[in-house]
C-alpha positions in Angstrom: -7.4 7.0 21.0 -9.4 7.7 17.9 -6.7 7.2 15.2 -4.2 4.4 14.7 -2.2 2.9 11.9 -1.0 -0.3 10.4 1.5 -0.3 7.5 2.7 -3.5 6.1 4.2 -5.0 3.0 2.1 -7.2 0.8 3.0 -10.0 -1.5 0.8 -11.9 -4.0 3.2 -14.8 -3.3 2.2 -15.5 0.3 0.2 -18.6 -0.8 2.2 -19.5 -3.9 5.8 -19.9 -2.7 7.5 -21.8 0.1 10.0 -19.9 2.2 11.9 -21.6 5.0 9.7 -22.6 7.9 11.3 -20.0 10.2 10.5 -17.2 7.8 6.9 -18.3 7.4 6.5 -18.6 11.2 8.0 -15.1 11.6 5.6 -13.6 9.1 2.7 -15.4 10.6 3.7 -14.0 14.0 3.8 -10.5 12.6 0.3 -11.0 11.2 -1.0 -12.1 14.5 0.4 -9.0 16.1 -1.5 -6.7 13.7 -4.6 -8.8 14.1 -4.5 -8.4 17.9 -3.7 -4.7 17.6 -6.8 -4.2 15.3 -9.0 -6.1 17.7 -8.0 -4.0 20.6 -8.4 -0.8 18.6 -11.8 -1.7 17.2 -11.9 0.7 14.3 -15.2 2.2 13.0 -13.6 3.0 9.6 -10.5 2.0 7.7 -8.7 4.5 5.4 -6.7 2.3 3.1 -3.8 3.7 1.0 -3.0 1.2 -1.6 -1.1 0.8 -4.9 -2.2 -1.0 -8.0 -0.4 -3.4 -10.4 -2.3 -2.8 -13.6 -5.4 -4.5 -12.5 -7.6 -1.5 -11.7 -5.6 1.5 -13.0 -4.1 1.8 -16.5 -2.3 4.3 -18.6 -5.5 5.3 -20.4 -6.0 7.4 -17.3 -3.3 7.3 -14.5 -4.0 9.8 -11.6 -1.5 10.3 -8.8 -4.2 9.9 -6.2 -7.8 8.6 -6.4 -10.4 8.4 -3.6 -13.1 5.7 -4.2 -16.7 6.4 -3.5 -17.4 2.7 -4.3 -14.9 -0.1 -4.5 -14.6 -3.6 -5.9 -11.9 -6.2 -5.5 -10.4 -7.6 -8.8 -9.8 -11.0 -7.3 -6.2 -11.4 -8.6 -4.1 -14.0 -6.8 -7.3 -15.2 -5.0 -7.7 -11.8 -3.3 -11.0 -10.2 -2.5 -13.4 -10.5 -5.5 -16.5 -8.3 -5.2 -17.9 -5.2 -3.5 -16.1 -3.4 -0.7 -18.0 -1.8 2.2 -17.3 1.8 1.3 -19.0 4.6 3.3 -19.8 6.6 0.3 -20.7 9.9 1.9 -17.6 9.9 4.0 -15.5 9.3 0.9 -17.2 12.2 -0.9 -16.8 14.5 2.0 -13.1 13.5 2.3 -12.5 14.2 -1.4 -14.1 17.6 -1.1 -11.9 18.4 1.9 -8.7 17.4 0.2 -9.5 19.4 -2.9 -10.5 22.4 -0.8 -7.1 22.2 0.8 -5.3 22.6 -2.6 -4.4 18.9 -3.1 -5.9 17.7 -6.4 -7.2 14.2 -6.4 -9.3 12.0 -8.8 -12.4 10.3 -7.6 -14.0 7.1 -8.6 -17.5 5.9 -8.3 -16.4 2.4 -9.3 -12.8 1.9 -8.1 -11.2 -1.5 -8.8 -8.6 -2.5 -6.3 -6.2 -5.5 -6.5 -4.3 -7.6 -4.1 -1.8 -4.8 -3.3 -4.5 -2.6 -1.9 -6.6 -5.2 -0.1 -4.2 -7.9 1.3 -3.5 -6.2 4.6 -7.2 -5.6 5.3 -8.0 -9.2 4.3 -5.3 -10.5 6.6 -6.3 -8.3 9.6 -10.1 -8.6 9.3 -10.8 -11.6 7.1 -12.5 -9.6 4.4 -13.5 -6.2 3.0 -17.1 -6.3 4.2 -16.3 -6.4 8.0 -15.3 -2.7 8.7 -16.3 0.2 6.4 -13.3 1.2 4.2 -12.4 4.2 2.1 -10.1 2.9 -0.6 -7.4 5.5 -1.7 -5.2 4.7 -4.7 -1.6 6.1 -4.5 0.2 5.6 -7.8 3.2 3.6 -7.0 4.1 1.7 -10.2 3.5 4.0 -13.2 5.7 6.9 -14.2 5.6 9.8 -14.0 5.4 9.9 -10.2 4.2 12.7 -8.0 7.0 14.0 -5.7 7.1 12.3 -2.4 6.6 15.6 -0.7 3.3 15.9 -2.5 2.3 12.4 -1.3 3.1 13.5 2.3 0.9 16.6 1.9 -1.9 14.5 0.4 -1.8 12.2 3.5 -1.7 15.1 5.7 -4.9 16.5 4.2 -6.6 13.1 4.6 -5.5 13.0 8.2 -6.8 16.5 8.9 -10.2 15.5 7.7 -10.4 12.6 10.2 -8.6 14.4 13.1 -11.6 15.7 14.9 -14.2 13.3 13.9 -15.8 10.8 16.4 -15.0 7.7 14.4 -12.2 5.4 15.5 -10.1 5.5 12.3 -7.4 3.0 11.3 -5.0 4.2 8.6 -3.5 1.4 6.5 -0.6 1.6 4.1 0.2 -1.4 1.9 3.3 -2.1 0.0 7.1 -2.1 -0.2 9.7 -2.1 0.9 12.6 -2.7 -1.6 11.5 -5.0 -4.4 11.7 -5.3 -8.2 9.0 -7.8 -9.3 8.6 -8.5 -13.1 6.2 -5.7 -13.9 6.7 -4.2 -17.4 8.0 -0.7 -17.6 6.3 1.6 -20.2 9.6 3.0 -21.4 11.0 -0.5 -22.3 7.7 -2.3 -23.0 7.0 -4.3 -26.2 4.0 -3.1 -28.2 1.9 -5.9 -26.7 3.0 -4.9 -23.2 2.2 -1.3 -23.9 -1.3 -2.2 -25.0 -1.7 -4.2 -21.7 -0.4 -1.4 -19.6 -2.8 1.1 -21.3 -6.1 -0.8 -21.5 -5.5 -4.3 -20.0 -8.3 -4.4 -17.5 -10.6 -7.4 -17.0 -8.3 -10.0 -18.6 -9.5 -13.5 -19.4 -9.0 -16.1 -16.7 -6.3 -17.7 -18.9 -4.4 -14.5 -19.4 -4.5 -13.6 -15.7 -3.3 -17.1 -14.8 -0.4 -16.9 -17.2 0.6 -13.5 -15.8 0.4 -14.7 -12.2 2.5 -17.9 -13.1 5.2 -15.7 -14.5 5.5 -13.9 -11.2 5.5 -17.1 -9.2 8.2 -18.6 -11.5 10.3 -15.4 -11.1 10.0 -15.6 -7.3 11.1 -19.2 -7.3 14.1 -18.4 -9.5 14.9 -15.4 -7.4 15.1 -17.4 -4.2 17.6 -19.7 -6.0 19.6 -16.7 -7.2 18.7 -17.3 -10.8 16.2 -14.4 -11.7 17.1 -11.3 -13.7 15.6 -8.8 -11.2 17.2 -6.4 -8.7 18.3 -7.7 -5.4 16.5 -6.6 -2.2 18.2 -3.8 -0.3 17.9 -4.3 3.5 20.1 -1.3 4.2 17.7 1.0 2.2 14.7 -0.7 3.9 16.1 -0.1 7.4 16.9 3.5 6.6 13.3 4.0 5.5 12.1 2.4 8.7 14.3 4.8 10.6 12.5 7.8 9.1 9.1 6.1 9.9 10.2 5.6 13.5 11.5 9.2 13.9 8.0 10.6 13.5 9.4 13.4 11.3 7.3 12.8 8.2 9.1 15.7 6.4 12.0 13.3 6.2 10.1 11.4 3.5 10.6 14.4 1.2 14.3 13.3 0.5 13.2 10.3 -1.5 13.4 10.7 -5.2 12.0 8.4 -7.9 15.2 7.9 -9.9 17.2 7.0 -6.8 14.5 4.6 -5.6 14.5 2.8 -9.0 18.3 2.6 -8.9 18.9 1.3 -5.4 15.6 -0.3 -4.3 13.7 -1.5 -7.3 11.0 -0.3 -9.5 8.3 -1.2 -7.0 10.0 0.4 -4.1 7.6 3.3 -4.9 5.0 1.5 -2.9 6.5 3.1 0.2 4.4 6.1 -1.0 1.4 4.4 0.6 3.3 4.3 3.9 4.2 8.0 3.4 0.5 8.9 3.0 -0.6 6.8 5.9 2.0 8.0 8.4 1.5 11.6 7.3 -2.2 11.2 7.9 -1.6 9.9 11.4 0.9 12.6 12.1 -1.7 15.2 11.1 -3.6 13.9 14.1 -0.7 14.4 16.5 2.8 13.0 17.3 2.9 9.2 17.0 4.9 6.3 18.3 5.5 2.8 16.9 4.0 0.0 18.8 5.3 -3.0 16.8 7.9 -3.4 14.1 8.9 -6.4 12.0 11.3 -6.6 9.2 12.8 -9.5 7.1 14.2 -9.5 3.5 12.3 -12.4 1.9 13.3 -13.4 -1.6 10.5 -15.9 -1.9 8.1 -12.9 -1.6 10.3 -10.6 -3.7 10.2 -8.0 -0.9 11.9 -6.4 1.9 9.0 -7.4 4.1 7.9 -5.0 6.9 5.0 -4.7 9.3 4.5 -1.8 11.7 1.7 -0.4 14.0 1.5 3.0 15.4 -0.6 5.1 17.8 -0.8 8.7 18.9 1.6 9.4 21.8 -1.0 11.5 23.6 -4.5 12.3 22.3 -4.3 15.6 24.0 -1.3 16.6 21.9 -3.3 16.9 18.7 -2.2 19.7 16.2 1.2 20.0 18.0 
């Protein structure tokens, strides 16, 4: 087995809110499962599909996809702060392969990644300097969005690059499922918010702390039923997990941005990282889920899911 996958929700609120003990225990158990899975798989390289929350990517230039040749954590919500162990030549070769296969992607020689991209890897491995990682940004917050079918084809191209290589590759997708945290929308933003969404990188510690506290306060209010954000949608989440479980990645194509906003929240678009990761694995062969966890957790403002997957039969590649 040379390719495997972990897809999981993330939340900046893991260490900042206090769900009931049974919920915290259940999430901790899910994390232990993926840690065990990763230890047994022993990846040589991680291919990390992650979103951004206006910490590394802004409207002064917002690509649908970006492959990082170098990467640095932004340190928001006490996440990884500093260099990431990126195998630069592999990242360059991957970008060349994707572009040669008619999928346009941006590249970055100094990609900045926030908690949304790095949290799963930190949870699984303890840091971003343990296993070499190619960081791949998938726009999941900022309109206009690429069609989900395009995200699938992008993930497929990434998977085809790694399909016949000797490395043990772990694809990671980070985000979702249904949730609507207090992230400003460009169409309704105030002038001050529009300026932040456009060029707000490297805020002062005070500005970052204030932004983070607003999110924490919203989560606390949401758990009490007092926040003015969209409710979680467990039915939608479970339907998405049904598509994941089916192995038919073309089923992702039915998801449309306006519908996702309407029924699952403005940050439900983070499932695009799952679409890319599962499509990458499927490009290596038919897969099957090994572990699946789901709980709607208001304290984390997320329909919270964790999955692992492996190829059904390494000999079935390209089928």
